[in-house]
C-alpha positions in Angstrom: 23.1 -21.2 58.7 19.8 -20.7 56.6 17.8 -21.3 59.8 19.9 -18.2 61.5 19.3 -15.9 58.6 15.5 -17.0 58.9 15.4 -16.2 62.4 17.2 -12.7 62.1 15.1 -11.7 59.3 11.8 -12.6 61.8 13.0 -11.1 64.8 13.6 -7.7 62.4 10.0 -8.1 61.1 8.5 -8.3 64.0 10.3 -5.2 65.7 9.2 -3.1 62.8 6.0 -4.7 62.9 5.9 -3.6 66.8 6.9 0.2 66.0 4.4 0.7 62.8 1.6 -0.6 64.9 2.2 2.2 67.5 2.8 4.7 64.6 -0.2 3.8 62.1 -2.5 1.4 64.3 -2.6 -0.7 61.3 -0.7 -4.2 62.3 2.7 -3.2 61.1 1.9 -1.8 57.8 4.0 1.4 57.7 4.6 2.2 54.1 2.0 -0.5 53.2 -0.5 1.4 50.3 -4.0 2.3 51.5 -6.1 0.0 49.7 -4.1 -3.1 50.8 -4.2 -2.5 54.2 -7.7 -3.7 55.3 -7.6 -6.6 53.0 -4.3 -7.5 54.5 -5.9 -7.1 58.1 -9.2 -9.2 56.9 -6.6 -11.7 55.4 -5.0 -12.2 58.4 -8.1 -11.8 61.2 -9.1 -15.2 59.5 -6.4 -16.9 59.6 -5.7 -19.1 63.1 -1.9 -19.4 62.8 0.1 -17.3 65.0 2.8 -16.9 62.0 0.8 -15.4 59.8 1.2 -11.5 60.7 -0.2 -8.5 58.6 3.5 -7.5 58.6 4.4 -11.2 57.0 1.6 -11.1 54.3 2.7 -7.6 53.6 6.3 -8.4 53.1 5.7 -11.0 51.1 3.5 -8.5 48.6 6.4 -6.5 48.5 8.9 -8.8 47.8 7.1 -10.1 45.0 5.7 -7.0 43.2 6.1 -4.1 45.6 2.4 -4.1 45.6 2.1 -3.2 41.6 -1.5 -4.5 40.6 -1.2 -3.1 36.7 -1.3 -5.8 33.9 1.8 -4.2 32.4 3.6 -4.1 36.0 2.5 -7.1 37.6 2.6 -9.8 34.9 6.1 -11.6 35.1 7.4 -13.2 32.0 6.9 -16.4 33.8 3.5 -15.7 33.7 2.9 -15.1 37.1 0.3 -12.3 37.7 -1.0 -9.7 40.0 0.9 -8.3 43.6 1.4 -11.8 45.3 2.4 -13.2 41.6 0.2 -16.1 41.2 0.7 -18.5 38.1 -2.4 -19.6 36.8 -2.3 -23.4 38.0 -1.8 -21.5 41.9 -4.3 -19.3 41.2 -6.7 -21.9 39.6 -6.4 -23.8 43.6 -6.1 -20.6 45.8 -7.9 -17.8 44.0 -11.1 -16.9 45.8 -14.1 -14.1 45.6 -13.6 -12.5 48.9 -16.3 -9.7 48.2 -18.8 -12.1 46.3 -18.6 -9.9 43.2 -18.8 -12.9 40.9 -15.1 -12.6 39.8 -11.7 -14.0 41.2 -8.3 -12.1 40.2 -4.9 -12.2 40.8 -4.4 -8.8 39.9 -7.5 -7.6 42.2 -9.6 -5.1 40.2 -9.5 -1.4 39.3 -12.2 1.0 40.5 -12.1 4.3 38.5 -12.7 6.3 41.6 -11.4 4.0 44.2 -8.3 2.5 43.1 -6.9 -0.9 43.2 -8.9 -3.1 45.8 -6.7 -6.4 46.2 -9.5 -8.2 47.7 -9.3 -11.8 46.2 -5.3 -12.0 46.3 -4.6 -11.8 50.2 -6.8 -14.3 51.3 -5.3 -16.6 48.5 -1.8 -15.4 49.3 -2.5 -16.0 53.1 -4.0 -19.8 52.4 -1.2 -20.8 50.1 1.2 -19.4 52.2 0.1 -21.4 55.4 -0.1 -24.7 53.2 3.5 -24.6 52.0 4.7 -24.0 55.9 2.6 -27.2 56.9 
């Protein structure tokens, strides 16, 4: 039964992704905050697995946090942090400094004029998701 539900969910996501690609040109990222889109696409491009898609990465972020990035909104009672809800031990393994600024943060970092940049979160999320799938 669970496999059937998973198949139905994947078909719906794939169908929606194709429609959204035509609508926004962003790999099925309609409704995704603009600050997340380039990082989702970059993480997807770096991933060799065809199962990893921009729509899948975005749906994981939506399920985990609804794209929340503030410390208050994106920290769970169990200590998971950021839009991908990494717990500290998992972040210690998968966290990366993807933009070379010398800082890794599961919350991304906030720039006064440019909003939140979830630059470190997406490559970590993609890498950790692939590892779990294998």
